DRENMARDREN-945457 format. One line per 5 residues: their letters; for each residue y, x, z of N, C-alpha, C. Coordinates in steps of 0.1 Angstrom, whole numbers, plus 2048, in hexadecimal, padded with zeros to 3 digits. Atoms other than C-alpha are relative to their C-alpha. Last residue first. Example, Ala and Ser with C-alpha at 12.3 -4.5 7.8 and 13.67 -1.06 7.14 Angstrom:
<sites>
SA> 7F5,7F7,800,7F5,889,847,80B,7F8,808  7F4,809,800,7D3,87B,84E,80C,809,800
</sites>
This chain:
<sites>
XXXXX> 809,7F9,7F6,952,3C2,22D,7F6,808,7F9  80D,7FB,806,970,3B5,219,7F8,807,80B  800,7F2,802,989,3A0,22D,7F3,805,7FA  809,7F7,7F9,988,37B,229,802,80F,7FC  80C,7FE,807,9A7,368,21E,7F7,80A,807
XXXXX> 802,7F3,806,9BF,35D,238,7F4,800,7F7  80E,7FB,7FE,9C7,338,23F,7FE,80D,7F8  800,7F6,7F5,9ED,333,240,7F2,806,803  7FA,7F4,805,9EE,321,21E,800,80B,80A  809,7F8,807,9D5,308,22B,806,80D,7FB
XXXXX> 804,7F4,7F9,9EC,2FB,246,7F8,80A,7F8  7F6,7FA,7F7,A00,2DD,239,7FD,80E,805  7F3,801,805,9EE,2CF,21B,80A,808,808  800,7F9,80D,9CB,2DB,223,80F,800,7FB  800,7F1,7FE,9D0,2D1,247,802,807,7F3
XXXXX> 7F2,7FC,7FB,9DB,2AE,23D,800,80F,803  7F7,801,80B,9BB,2AB,228,80E,804,804  802,7F4,808,9A6,2B6,245,80A,801,7F4  7FA,7F5,7F9,9B5,29B,25B,7FE,80D,7F9  7F2,802,800,9AD,281,241,807,80B,807
XXXXX> 7FC,7FB,80D,98A,290,23D,80F,7FE,7FE  801,7F2,801,984,28C,262,805,806,7F3  7F5,7FB,7F8,991,268,263,800,810,7FF  7F3,803,807,97B,25E,245,80B,807,808  7FF,7F7,80B,95D,270,255,80D,7FE,7F9
XXXXX> 7FD,7F3,7FB,961,25D,276,803,80A,7F5  7F2,801,7FB,963,23C,264,805,80D,805  7F7,7FF,80B,944,245,250,80F,7FF,805  7FD,80D,805,930,24C,270,80B,802,7F5  7F9,808,7F6,925,270,273,803,7F2,7FA
XXXXX> 808,80C,7FB,90A,27E,25C,807,7F8,80A  7FA,80C,805,921,295,248,7F9,7F3,805  80A,80A,7FD,91B,2B7,258,806,7F2,7FD  7FB,80D,7FB,931,2D1,248,7F4,7F7,802  80A,80A,800,928,2F6,245,806,7F3,805
XXXXX> 801,808,7F3,944,30D,23B,7F4,7F6,7FE  808,80C,7FF,944,328,220,801,7FA,80E  7FA,80B,806,960,341,21B,7F9,7F3,800  7F1,801,7FE,94C,35F,223,806,7F5,7F8  7FC,80E,7FF,927,356,21F,80F,7FF,804
XXXXX> 801,806,80D,91E,379,213,804,7F2,7FF  7F3,7FF,807,92B,386,234,800,7FA,7F2  800,7F8,80C,90B,37A,245,80E,800,7F9  802,7F1,7FE,903,36D,267,800,808,7F4  80D,7FC,807,8FC,348,260,800,80F,7FE
XXXXX> 80B,808,7FB,915,33B,27A,7F3,803,7F8  802,7FE,7F2,92F,356,274,7F3,7F9,804  802,7F1,7FE,92F,359,24E,7FD,803,80F  80D,7FB,804,929,333,24C,7FE,80F,803  7FE,7F6,80A,947,327,260,7F3,807,7FD
XXXXX> 806,7F3,7FE,93C,307,270,804,80A,7F5  80A,7FD,80A,951,2E7,272,7FB,80F,803  80A,7F6,7FC,966,2D7,28E,7F6,801,7F5  80C,801,808,986,2C4,285,7F7,80C,802  80B,805,7F8,9A0,2C0,2A0,7F3,7FF,7F9
XXXXX> 804,80D,804,9BB,2C3,286,7F5,7FA,809  7F6,808,806,9D0,2E1,28F,7FC,7F2,7FE  7F3,800,7F9,9BA,2F4,2A7,80A,7F6,7FB  803,806,7F3,998,2EA,298,80D,7FF,808  803,80E,801,9A4,2F0,275,7FE,7F9,80D
XXXXX> 7F3,807,803,9B3,311,27F,7FE,7F1,7FE  7F8,800,7F3,992,31C,28F,80D,7F9,7FE  806,80B,7F8,97F,311,26F,807,7FF,80E  7FD,80D,806,996,325,258,7FB,7F5,80A  7F2,803,7FC,995,343,270,804,7F2,7FA
XXXXX> 7FF,802,7F1,96F,343,26E,80E,7FC,804  805,80D,7FC,96F,33C,248,801,7FE,80F  807,7FC,7F4,986,359,23F,7FB,7F3,806  7F8,800,7F4,98E,34B,21D,7F8,806,80B  805,809,7F5,97B,356,1FE,809,800,80C
XXXXX> 807,7F9,7F5,990,366,1E3,7FB,7F6,80A  80C,7FA,804,999,356,1C1,7F9,808,80A  7FD,7F6,80A,9BD,350,1CA,7F3,808,7FC  7F1,7FF,803,9B2,33E,1E9,802,80B,7F6  7FA,7F4,806,98E,333,1EF,80F,7FF,7FF
XXXXX> 7F1,801,801,979,31A,202,805,80E,7FC  7FA,7F3,801,953,316,1FD,80F,7FE,7FE  7F4,800,808,942,2F7,20A,806,80E,800  7F8,7F3,800,91E,2F7,217,80B,7FE,7F7  7FD,7FA,80D,90E,2D5,21E,808,80C,803
XXXXX> 7F7,7F5,800,8FC,2C4,23B,803,805,7F2  7F3,804,7FA,8EB,2A3,243,80B,80A,7FF  7FB,7FB,7F3,8CA,2A5,231,80E,7FB,803  806,806,7F5,8C3,2A0,20C,806,806,80D  809,80B,805,8CF,2A8,1E9,7FA,7F8,80C
XXXXX> 80E,801,7FA,8ED,2BC,1F3,7F8,7F5,7FB  802,80D,7F9,90B,2C0,1DB,7F1,800,805  80C,804,807,911,2E5,1D2,7FB,7F3,808  80D,801,7F9,934,2EB,1DE,7F5,7FE,7F6  80B,804,809,958,2F3,1D5,7F3,7FF,808
XXXXX> 80E,800,7FB,979,2F9,1E6,7F6,7FB,7F5  802,7F8,7F4,99E,302,1E2,7F1,801,804  7F8,7F4,801,9AA,2F5,1C0,7FD,80A,80C  808,7F7,809,98E,2DC,1C1,808,80D,7FE  7FB,7F3,7FC,9A1,2CB,1DE,7F8,80B,7F8
XXXXX> 7F1,800,7FE,9A0,2A7,1D1,805,80E,803  7F9,802,80D,97D,2AD,1C3,80F,801,802  802,7F3,807,971,2BB,1E5,807,7FF,7F2  7F7,7F6,7FA,980,29D,1F8,7FF,80D,7F8  7F2,804,804,970,284,1DF,80A,80A,806
XXXXX> 7FE,7FC,80E,94F,296,1E3,80E,7FD,7FC  7FF,7F1,800,951,292,209,803,805,7F2  7F3,7FC,7FA,958,26D,205,802,80F,800  7F6,804,80A,93B,269,1ED,80E,803,805  800,7F6,80B,925,27C,205,80A,7FD,7F6
XXXXX> 7F8,7F4,7FB,92F,265,221,800,80B,7F6  7F2,804,7FF,923,246,20E,808,80C,804  7FB,802,80E,902,256,205,80F,7FD,800  7FE,7F3,805,8FD,263,229,805,7FF,7F1  7F4,7FA,7FA,903,240,237,803,80E,7FA
XXXXX> 7F3,806,805,8EC,230,21E,80C,807,806  7FE,7FC,80D,8D0,249,227,80D,7FA,7F9  7FB,7F2,800,8D6,243,24C,801,806,7F2  7F2,7FF,7FA,8D5,21D,24B,805,80E,7FE  7F7,806,80A,8B6,21D,234,80E,801,805
XXXXX> 7FE,7F6,80B,8A5,236,24C,809,7FA,7F5  7F9,7F4,7FB,8AB,21F,26A,803,80A,7F5  7F2,803,7FE,8A2,1FF,258,808,80C,804  7FB,803,80E,881,20E,24C,80F,7FD,801  7FD,7F4,808,87A,21E,26E,806,7FD,7F2
XXXXX> 7F3,7FA,800,87E,201,285,803,80A,7F5  7F5,80A,7FC,861,1E9,287,80E,805,7FD  7FC,808,80C,84B,201,273,80A,7F6,803  809,80B,803,84C,218,291,805,7F8,7F4  809,7FD,80C,85F,239,28E,7F6,7F4,7FD
XXXXX> 7F7,7FE,80C,87C,22E,2A5,7F7,802,7F3  7FB,80D,805,862,220,2BD,809,801,7F4  80B,807,806,84F,241,2BF,805,7F2,7FB  803,7FB,80D,86F,254,2C5,7F5,7F8,7F9  7F5,804,809,87A,23E,2E2,7FD,804,7F1
XXXXX> 800,80F,802,858,241,2F2,80A,7FB,7F7  80A,803,809,857,267,2EC,7FF,7F1,7FD  7FB,7FC,80D,878,26C,2FD,7F6,7FC,7F5  7F5,809,804,86C,259,31B,805,803,7F2  806,80C,804,84C,26D,31D,80A,7F5,7FC
XXXXX> 802,809,7F5,85F,28D,31D,7FA,7F3,7FB  7F5,80A,7FE,85A,2A6,301,7FD,7F7,80B  803,80D,804,843,2C4,305,80C,7F7,802  7F4,805,808,84E,2E8,305,7FD,7F2,7FB  7FC,80C,7FA,837,2F4,321,80C,7FA,7F9
XXXXX> 7F2,801,801,835,317,313,806,7F4,807  7FA,7F4,7F9,812,31F,31E,80F,7FF,800  803,801,7F2,806,2FC,314,806,80B,808  7F8,80A,7FA,818,2FE,2F3,7FE,7FE,80F  7F3,7FA,7FD,808,31F,2EB,809,7F6,806
XXXXX> 801,7F6,7F5,7E5,310,2F0,80E,806,803  802,807,7F4,7EE,2F1,2DB,7FF,80A,80C  7F3,806,7FC,7FD,307,2C0,7FE,7F8,80D  7F8,7F5,7FC,7DC,31B,2BE,80E,7FB,805  805,7FB,7F3,7C8,2FB,2BD,808,80C,806
XXXXX> 7FC,80A,7F6,7DE,2EC,2A2,7FB,805,80E  7F2,7FF,7FE,7DA,30B,28C,805,7F7,80C  7FE,7F4,7F9,7B4,30B,291,80F,803,803  804,802,7F2,7B2,2E6,288,803,80D,808  809,7F5,7FD,7C5,2EA,267,7FD,800,80F
XXXXX> 80D,805,802,7D4,2C9,25B,7F5,80A,804  809,7F8,809,7F5,2D3,26A,7F3,7F9,7FF  80B,807,807,812,2C1,27C,7F9,80A,7F7  807,7F6,809,829,2CF,297,7F5,7F8,7F9  80E,7FF,802,841,2B6,2A7,7FC,80C,7F7
XXXXX> 803,7FA,80D,863,2AF,2B6,7F1,800,7FE  80E,801,803,871,29B,2D3,7FE,805,7F2  805,7F2,802,892,2A0,2E5,7F1,7FF,7FD  80F,800,7FE,8A3,27E,2E2,7FA,80D,7FC  802,7FF,7F2,8C9,282,2E5,7F1,7FF,804
XXXXX> 7FE,7F3,7FC,8CC,28A,2C0,7FE,802,80F  804,800,7F2,8BC,268,2B7,802,80F,806  7F4,804,7F9,8CB,25F,295,7FD,800,80F  802,80E,7FA,8A9,25F,284,80A,7FD,80A  801,80B,80A,8B1,27B,26B,7FF,7F3,806
XXXXX> 7F5,800,80A,8BE,293,286,7FF,7F4,7F7  7F2,800,7FC,8AC,28F,2A8,809,7FD,7F4  7FB,80D,801,888,284,2A1,810,800,800  7F9,804,7F4,87D,2A7,299,805,7F1,7FE  7F6,80A,801,866,2B8,280,806,7FC,80D
XXXXX> 7F9,804,7F3,84E,2D4,27B,80B,7F6,7FC  7F3,808,802,834,2D9,25F,806,7FE,80E  7FC,807,7F3,818,2F3,25F,80E,7FA,7FD  7F2,806,7FE,807,2FD,23F,801,7FA,80E  7F8,7F8,7F7,7E8,314,23F,80F,7FB,801
XXXXX> 804,801,7F2,7D0,2FA,232,808,808,809  802,7F3,7FB,7E2,2F6,210,7FD,800,80F  80D,7FC,802,7DD,2D3,201,7FD,80E,805  801,7F8,80D,801,2CA,1FA,7F2,807,7FF  808,807,809,803,2AE,214,7FD,807,7F3
XXXXX> 80D,802,7FA,80F,2C3,231,7F6,7F9,7F6  809,7F4,802,82B,2D0,21B,7F2,7FE,806  800,7F7,7F4,83B,2AD,21B,7F6,80B,7FD  808,805,7F5,83F,2A1,1F8,801,808,80C  80B,7F9,7FA,85C,2AE,1E4,7F8,7F7,80A
XXXXX> 801,805,7F3,871,29B,1CA,7F4,805,808  7FD,7F6,7F6,875,2B2,1AD,7FE,7FB,80E  80B,7F6,800,864,29B,194,802,80B,80A  7FC,7F4,806,87D,27F,19E,7F4,80B,801  806,800,80E,86C,25E,1A6,804,80D,7F9
XXXXX> 80E,7FD,7FF,873,263,1CC,7F9,801,7F2  809,80C,800,898,263,1C2,7F1,805,802  80B,7FE,809,8B0,27F,1CB,7F6,7F5,802  7FB,7FC,80E,8D2,27D,1DB,7F5,804,7F6  7F6,80A,804,8CB,26C,1FD,805,802,7F2
XXXXX> 7FD,7FC,80E,8AA,27C,207,80A,7F6,7FA  7F3,805,803,8A9,279,22D,804,805,7F2  7FF,804,80F,883,27B,230,80E,7FB,7FC  808,809,808,884,298,23C,7FE,7F3,808  7F6,809,806,8A0,2A9,24F,7F9,7F7,7F5
XXXXX> 7F8,808,7F6,889,2BA,269,80A,7F6,7F9  7FC,80C,807,871,2C5,24E,808,7F7,809  7F8,808,7F7,86C,2E9,25A,806,7F4,7F8  7F6,808,806,850,2F5,244,807,7F8,80A  7FA,809,7F7,83B,312,252,80C,7F8,7F9
XXXXX> 7F3,806,803,825,321,238,805,7F7,80B  7FC,80D,7FB,80A,339,243,80D,7FB,7FA  7F4,800,7F7,800,355,22C,802,7F2,805  805,805,7F3,7DC,359,21D,80C,7FF,80A  7FF,7F6,7F6,7E9,36F,201,7FB,7FC,80E
XXXXX> 806,7F3,805,7DF,35A,1E4,7FF,80B,80A  80E,801,800,7E6,33B,1F8,7F9,80C,7FB  804,7FE,7F2,80A,345,1FF,7F0,800,800  7FE,7F2,7FB,811,34A,1DA,7FB,803,80E  809,7F8,807,801,329,1D0,801,80F,804
XXXXX> 80D,801,7FA,813,317,1EC,7F6,809,7F8  800,7F9,7F4,834,324,1DF,7F2,800,807  801,7F2,803,82C,318,1BC,800,809,80D  80D,7FD,805,824,2F5,1C8,7FE,80F,7FD  809,800,7F5,844,2F5,1DD,7F1,803,7FC
XXXXX> 7FE,7F3,7F9,858,300,1BF,7F7,800,80C  806,7F4,807,849,2E4,1AA,801,80D,807  80F,801,801,84F,2CA,1C6,7FB,80C,7F8  805,80A,809,873,2D6,1CC,7F1,800,800  80A,7F8,807,87D,2EA,1EB,7F9,7F5,7F7
XXXXX> 80E,802,7FE,89C,2D6,1F4,7F7,80A,7F9  809,7FE,80B,8C1,2DE,1F7,7F1,7FC,805  804,80D,805,8D8,2CF,212,7F7,801,7F4  7FC,802,80E,8E8,2F1,216,7FD,7F2,7FB  7F4,807,802,8E9,2F6,23C,803,7FA,7F2
XXXXX> 7F4,7FF,7F9,8CE,2EA,246,804,80F,800  7FA,7F4,7F9,8B5,2E7,22B,80D,7FD,808  7F2,7FC,804,8A0,2C9,221,806,80A,809  7FE,809,80B,888,2DB,221,7FF,7F2,805  7F9,80B,7FA,889,2F9,239,804,7F7,7F5
XXXXX> 7F7,808,808,870,314,22F,806,7F5,808  7F9,80B,7F9,85E,32F,243,80A,7FA,7F6  7F4,803,808,844,347,233,806,7F3,806  7FB,80E,801,82B,356,24B,80C,7FF,7F7  808,80A,7F9,815,374,251,804,7F2,7FD
XXXXX> 7F9,80D,800,823,38F,23A,7F6,7F6,806  801,807,7F3,811,3AF,245,808,7F3,801  80E,801,7FC,808,3BC,222,7FF,7F9,80E  806,7F3,7FC,82C,3B4,218,7F1,7FE,803  80D,800,7F9,83B,397,205,7FB,80E,802
XXXXX> 7FF,7FE,7F2,860,39A,1FD,7F3,801,807  7FB,7F2,7FD,85C,3A0,1D8,801,803,80F  80B,7F6,803,847,381,1D4,804,80E,803  809,802,7F5,863,36C,1E5,7F4,80B,7FE  7FB,7F8,7F5,87C,37A,1CC,7F7,7FF,80C
XXXXX> 802,7F2,803,866,36E,1B0,806,809,80B  80E,7FC,7FD,864,34B,1C0,7FD,80F,7FD  806,7F9,80B,88A,347,1C0,7F2,805,803  808,7F4,7FD,897,32D,1D9,7FA,806,7F3  80F,801,802,8B1,314,1CE,7FA,80D,802
XXXXX> 807,7FD,7F3,8D4,314,1DE,7F1,7FE,7FE  800,80D,7F9,8E3,306,1BE,7F8,800,80C  80C,807,804,8DA,326,1AC,7FE,7F3,807  7FF,800,80E,8FE,334,1AF,7F3,7FA,7FA  7F8,80C,805,8FC,328,1D3,801,800,7F1
XXXXX> 7F3,7FD,805,8E0,341,1D9,808,7F4,7FC  7FC,80A,80B,8C1,33C,1EE,80F,803,7FD  7F2,805,801,8B6,35B,202,801,7F6,7F4  802,805,80D,893,362,20D,80C,7F8,7FC  7F9,80B,806,89D,376,22B,7FC,7FD,7F2
XXXXX> 7F9,7FD,80D,885,38D,23C,806,7F3,7FB  7FC,80B,808,87A,38A,261,808,805,7F4  7F6,7FA,80A,866,3A4,274,803,7F5,7F6  803,801,80E,855,394,292,80B,806,7F7  803,7F3,806,85A,3A1,2B5,7FC,7FF,7F2
XXXXX> 80E,7FE,800,859,37F,2C6,7FB,80D,7FA  804,800,7F2,87E,37F,2CF,7F1,802,801  7FC,7F3,7FA,886,389,2AB,7FB,801,80E  80A,7F6,805,873,36A,29E,803,80E,806  80E,802,7FA,887,354,2B5,7F6,80A,7FB
XXXXX> 7FF,7FB,7F2,8A9,363,2AB,7F2,7FE,807  801,7F2,801,8A0,35E,286,800,806,80E  80D,7FC,805,898,339,28B,7FF,810,800  809,7FF,7F4,8B7,334,2A1,7F2,805,7FC  801,7F2,7FB,8CC,33C,282,7F7,802,80C
XXXXX> 7FD,800,7F2,8C5,31A,272,7FD,80E,806  807,80A,7F9,8C1,322,24D,804,801,80F  7FC,803,7F2,8D1,336,232,7F8,7F5,806  7F3,7FD,7FA,8B7,343,22A,80B,7FC,7F6  7F6,805,808,892,33B,226,80E,803,807
XXXXX> 7F9,80D,7FD,87D,350,23C,80B,7FD,7F6  7F6,802,80A,863,36B,235,806,7F2,802  7FE,80E,803,84F,376,254,80C,7FF,7F6  7F5,802,80A,840,399,259,801,7F1,7FD  803,808,80C,82A,39E,278,80D,7FD,7F8
XXXXX> 802,7F7,80C,835,3BB,28E,7FC,7F8,7F4  7F5,7F6,802,830,3A8,2AF,7FD,809,7F4  801,7F4,7F7,815,38D,2AA,80C,809,7FD  7FB,7F3,804,819,36B,299,7FE,80A,80B  806,7FA,80C,804,34B,299,805,80E,7FD
XXXXX> 80E,802,802,808,33A,2BB,7FA,809,7F5  807,7FA,7F5,82A,348,2C5,7F1,7FF,7FE  7FF,7F2,801,838,340,2A3,7F8,807,80B  808,7FB,80C,82A,31D,2A3,801,80F,7FF  80E,802,7FD,837,316,2C6,7F7,806,7F5
XXXXX> 804,7F5,7F7,859,324,2BE,7F1,800,803  800,7F3,807,85B,30E,2A0,7FC,80B,809  80C,800,809,852,2EF,2B4,7FF,80D,7F9  80C,7FD,7F8,86A,2F9,2D0,7F4,7FF,7F7  7FF,7F1,7FC,887,2FB,2B7,7F3,804,808
XXXXX> 804,7F8,80C,87C,2D9,2A7,801,80F,804  7F6,801,80B,87C,2C6,2C8,7FC,80A,7F5  7F3,804,7FB,869,2C3,2E9,80B,7FF,7F6  7F9,7F5,7F9,847,2C3,2D9,80E,7FB,805  7F2,803,7FD,82D,2AA,2CC,806,80C,809
XXXXX> 7FD,7FC,7F3,80E,2B7,2BB,80E,7FD,803  7F3,7FF,7FC,801,2A7,29B,801,803,80F  7FA,7F5,807,7E1,2A9,286,80E,803,806  807,7F3,7FB,7CE,293,29E,805,80C,7FA  7F9,7FD,7F4,7E7,276,297,7FA,80D,806
XXXXX> 803,809,7F5,7DA,276,274,807,805,80C  7F9,7FC,7F3,7E5,285,253,7FD,7F6,80A  806,7F4,7FA,7CC,280,237,806,804,80C  808,802,7F4,7DA,267,21E,7FB,80D,806  80C,7F7,802,7F6,271,206,7F8,7FF,80D
XXXXX> 803,7FE,80E,813,259,1FF,7F3,808,7FF  7FB,80B,808,81A,249,221,7FC,802,7F2  80B,805,808,804,262,233,804,7F5,7F7  805,7F5,809,820,278,241,7F5,7FA,7F7  7F5,7FB,809,833,25A,24F,7FA,80A,7F6
XXXXX> 7FE,80A,80B,813,249,25C,80B,805,7F7  80B,7FF,80A,80A,269,26F,802,7F6,7F4  7FD,7F5,809,82C,268,280,7F5,802,7F5  7F5,803,809,825,245,28C,804,80B,7F7  805,80A,80A,803,24E,29A,80B,7FD,7F6
XXXXX> 807,7F9,80A,812,26D,2AB,7FA,7F7,7F5  7F7,7F8,808,82C,258,2BD,7F9,808,7F5  7F9,809,808,812,23F,2C8,80A,807,7F7  809,805,80B,7FA,259,2D5,808,7F8,7F6  802,80E,801,816,26A,2E9,7F7,7FC,7F4
XXXXX> 7F4,80A,802,813,28F,2EB,7FB,7F2,7FF  7F9,7FC,80C,7FA,2AD,2E8,80B,7F5,7FC  7F9,7F3,7FE,7EC,2AA,30B,808,805,7F4  806,7F6,808,7E5,285,306,807,80D,802  80F,802,801,7EA,268,31D,7F9,80A,7F8
XXXXX> 805,805,80D,80C,277,325,7F1,7FE,801  802,7F6,80B,813,27C,34A,7FC,7F9,7F3  80B,7F7,7FE,820,260,360,7FF,80A,7F5  7FC,7F2,801,842,250,360,7F5,80A,803  806,7F8,7F6,836,22C,35B,802,80F,7FD
XXXXX> 804,7F3,805,84F,217,347,7FA,809,80C  80E,7FF,801,850,1F3,351,7FA,80D,7FD  805,805,7F3,874,1F3,35D,7F1,7FF,800  801,7F5,7F6,87D,20A,340,7FA,7FA,80D  7FC,805,7F3,876,1F0,325,7FE,80A,80B
XXXXX> 7F6,7F7,7FA,874,204,305,805,7FB,80D  805,7F2,801,853,1F6,2F7,80A,809,807  80B,7FE,7F7,85C,1D3,303,7FC,80E,800  7FB,801,7F2,87E,1D3,2F3,7F5,803,80A  7F8,7F4,7FD,86F,1DF,2D3,805,800,80E
XXXXX> 80A,7F5,7FE,855,1C3,2D4,807,80D,803  807,802,7F3,871,1A9,2DA,7F6,80B,803  7F7,7FC,7F5,887,1B7,2BE,7F8,7FF,80D  806,808,7F5,86C,1B4,2A4,807,804,80D  806,80C,807,87A,1C0,282,7FA,7F7,80B
XXXXX> 80E,802,800,88F,1D9,296,7FC,7F3,7FA  806,7FE,80E,8B2,1E0,28A,7F1,7FE,800  7FA,809,80B,8C3,1D0,2A8,7F9,802,7F3  805,80D,7FE,8AC,1E0,2C2,805,7F7,7F5  80E,800,804,8B4,202,2B5,7F9,7F3,801
XXXXX> 801,801,80E,8D8,1F9,2B7,7F2,801,7FB  7FC,80E,804,8D4,1F0,2DC,800,7FF,7F1  80C,808,7FE,8C2,211,2E2,803,7F2,7FB  803,803,7F2,8E0,223,2D4,7F3,7F8,800  801,80F,7FD,8E3,233,2B2,7FD,7FF,80F
XXXXX> 80A,804,7F6,8F0,256,2AA,800,7F1,802  7F9,808,7F5,902,25C,289,7F7,7FA,80A  7FA,80C,805,8EB,273,275,805,7F7,80C  807,80D,7FF,8E5,293,287,807,7F5,7F9  807,805,80C,8F3,2B3,27A,7F9,7F3,801
XXXXX> 80D,806,7FC,90D,2BA,295,7F9,7F9,7F4  80A,7F5,7FE,928,2D0,285,7F3,7FA,803  808,7FF,80C,940,2B6,276,7F6,80C,801  80B,7F7,800,94E,2AC,298,7F8,7FF,7F3  809,804,80A,971,29C,296,7F4,80B,7FF
XXXXX> 7FE,80E,802,987,29E,2B4,7F6,7FA,7F6  800,806,80D,97A,2C0,2BF,803,7F1,800  7F2,802,804,983,2D2,2DF,802,7F8,7F3  7F9,809,7F6,961,2CD,2EF,80E,7FE,7FC  802,80F,802,94F,2DA,2D0,809,7F8,809
XXXXX> 7F4,807,806,95E,2FD,2D3,7FF,7F1,7FE  7F4,7FA,7FB,946,312,2E9,80D,7F8,7FB  7FD,804,7F2,928,2FB,2E5,80E,805,804  800,80E,7FE,927,2FE,2BE,805,7FD,80F  7F4,807,805,930,322,2B8,802,7F2,804
XXXXX> 7F5,7FD,7F7,916,331,2CF,80D,7F9,7FB  803,805,7F3,8F8,321,2BE,80C,802,80A  7FE,80E,801,907,328,29C,7FE,7FA,80E  7F9,805,7F4,90B,34D,2A4,802,7F1,800  7F3,807,803,8F2,35D,28C,806,7FA,80D
XXXXX> 7FE,80E,7FB,8D6,374,299,80E,7FB,7FD  7FB,7FF,7F2,8D2,392,282,803,7F2,805  7F7,80A,7FA,8BD,392,263,805,805,80D  803,803,7F2,8AE,3AD,24D,80B,7F6,806  7F4,803,7F8,8B1,3AB,227,7FC,7FD,80E
X> 800,80B,7F7,893,3BB,217,80D,7FF,808
</sites>
């Protein structure tokens, strides 16, 4: 079993972001304003009415588990193809991190064994460690196009394995857990009675796979296994990183009751104002135009990023992401991986370009030479960032050191 140590992504971002001219770290799709939300609404007058602050009463939520309207709109998303998810299956939280913390606090005890997809947001491992859980990495390999191996999962399972955690679409790789693999995963978990926590924060931003594709994944909540918990957030896919509202969804009443109790103790609820904006963004008036905008933006930006990679194929390569807003690029010199941390620092210093070094931000030397790039910024911003990066490659790449062996 590969043990984890807390990665440094959460430290890397705030320490250096202020000096960046081009931010390709933040994984949200290009943020929108309230004015833009009004512009894309099918019924501008009603959206204005829903978001009118002068009529907004700042009392407590009408429900202890979150806004009824927000939960209704979320239930509609999950039930679009498979009936059965209702507002009563959803609890609103302060965001995706607090959603996962609530699930862990509700369902895990010190010493429980948890298997987690890897690489993934490093805060997940830090959270598990803080609760006394034992975390094992279920590693996806770039040589397998970042796909998870079910046989490796079976070898990781112990007698005290309590939960399996997946992130689909995945930050940082942009890979998905395909429908056949998700079905096989649930079969393994069901045999052992293991919880599955599916972080679907980047769903439904599928820009490079069609819903008609046999690999296209449904939400894990609609796969028929009662021990599935799904978490999500309004921040990334829906272009609202300033709105701190997430959710926990499950069809299992006991799981929801446990999470509701933990949430009350932790007080990790979203504000009423945040929930109102989130509910309107997910309303039928807005959501179709908003998702269409964001999928088209990511498709356009991916073409630009692919062009950059092809132009610099002598120095970098990738596995093109299928969904989400992030991708992993590998840089090398003379067949050796570059020192990705020094590469990223040089890029920031010389070009004002801010990206994540994978070996630092995902805590593993096996990712030497890899960087994570977030491509959800506006297309004009990405064009400028890639132009600056191209200049760096021409003028400064020779000075980037290769990674030392560890």
